[in-house]
VOLO-887556 format. One line per field, with one value per residue (C-alpha): residue in one letter; y, x, z. Coordinates in steps of 0.5 Angstrom, whole numbers, plus 500, padded with zeros to 3 digits. Layout:
rest = [a, ...]
c2 = [Y, ...]
c1 = [X, ...]
c3 = [Z, ...]
//
This chain:
rest = [m, r, t, l, i, q, t, n, d, k, q, e, l, k, s, a, s, n, i, a, l, l, s, l, l, n, l, t, f, l, p, v, i, a, f, i, f, l, l, m, k, l, k, q, f, k, k, q, s, f, a, y, y, h, l, q, f, a, i, k, l, n, l, i, a, a, i, a, l, i, l, v, s, i, i, m, i, s, l, g, g, f, n, s, g, w, t, w, v, f, v, i, t, y, f, v, f, i, h, t, v, f, i, l, i, a, v, w, t, l, v, r, s, w, s, g, h, k, f, g, y, k, n, q]
c2 = [368, 366, 359, 355, 355, 360, 360, 361, 356, 351, 350, 350, 344, 340, 340, 338, 333, 329, 329, 327, 322, 321, 319, 313, 311, 312, 307, 302, 301, 304, 304, 309, 312, 315, 316, 321, 325, 327, 330, 332, 338, 340, 347, 347, 351, 356, 355, 358, 354, 349, 345, 344, 343, 337, 336, 336, 332, 327, 327, 325, 321, 317, 317, 314, 309, 308, 307, 303, 298, 299, 297, 291, 288, 288, 285, 280, 277, 279, 274, 267, 270, 269, 262, 262, 261, 267, 271, 271, 273, 280, 280, 280, 283, 289, 290, 288, 293, 299, 299, 300, 305, 309, 307, 311, 316, 317, 316, 321, 327, 325, 326, 333, 336, 335, 339, 345, 343, 341, 336, 337, 343, 347, 353, 359]
c1 = [173, 169, 166, 165, 158, 154, 146, 146, 152, 147, 144, 151, 154, 149, 149, 156, 155, 148, 153, 158, 154, 151, 159, 159, 152, 155, 162, 157, 150, 147, 153, 150, 144, 146, 151, 147, 144, 152, 152, 144, 146, 152, 148, 146, 152, 156, 163, 165, 161, 162, 158, 161, 168, 165, 161, 167, 171, 165, 165, 172, 173, 167, 171, 176, 174, 169, 177, 180, 173, 173, 182, 181, 176, 180, 185, 181, 178, 186, 188, 184, 176, 172, 173, 180, 183, 185, 179, 178, 184, 183, 177, 179, 185, 182, 176, 180, 185, 183, 175, 177, 180, 176, 170, 175, 175, 169, 169, 173, 170, 163, 165, 170, 163, 160, 165, 165, 171, 176, 179, 186, 186, 182, 179, 179]
c3 = [311, 305, 306, 299, 299, 298, 297, 290, 288, 292, 284, 281, 286, 286, 277, 278, 282, 278, 273, 276, 279, 271, 269, 275, 273, 265, 267, 273, 271, 265, 260, 254, 257, 263, 258, 251, 258, 260, 252, 252, 260, 253, 252, 259, 262, 261, 259, 265, 271, 275, 272, 266, 267, 272, 265, 260, 265, 266, 258, 257, 262, 259, 252, 255, 259, 252, 248, 252, 252, 244, 244, 249, 245, 239, 243, 244, 238, 235, 240, 239, 238, 244, 244, 246, 252, 253, 253, 260, 261, 257, 261, 268, 267, 264, 270, 274, 273, 267, 269, 277, 276, 270, 277, 283, 279, 276, 285, 287, 283, 285, 293, 290, 287, 293, 297, 292, 288, 282, 280, 282, 286, 291, 290, 293]
//
């Protein structure tokens, strides 16, 4: 029986884990800074590699999260600005429902990268 982690793949798994961690950091503690590090890693991996797969997924996830945040900000400003009572409704609703989903997906991909799996299916 073949194991998922072989000796030559350990570096690839470590790279994928670091990428997933950067994605999570971008969504939580280090926005933009961690995303810049993700972009800097684009040319480090082969396009068919496990780490490159996680890098692509991390970049897409963080771009979608940024678009969602921008849309909520535009809606918030257009419906009353920062002085409106609805501002806190939009902010709290966004962070409780939408941003939490992005963080959960990032944590899930981190666990998947630790185990050597891609998002959505198991490696054979």
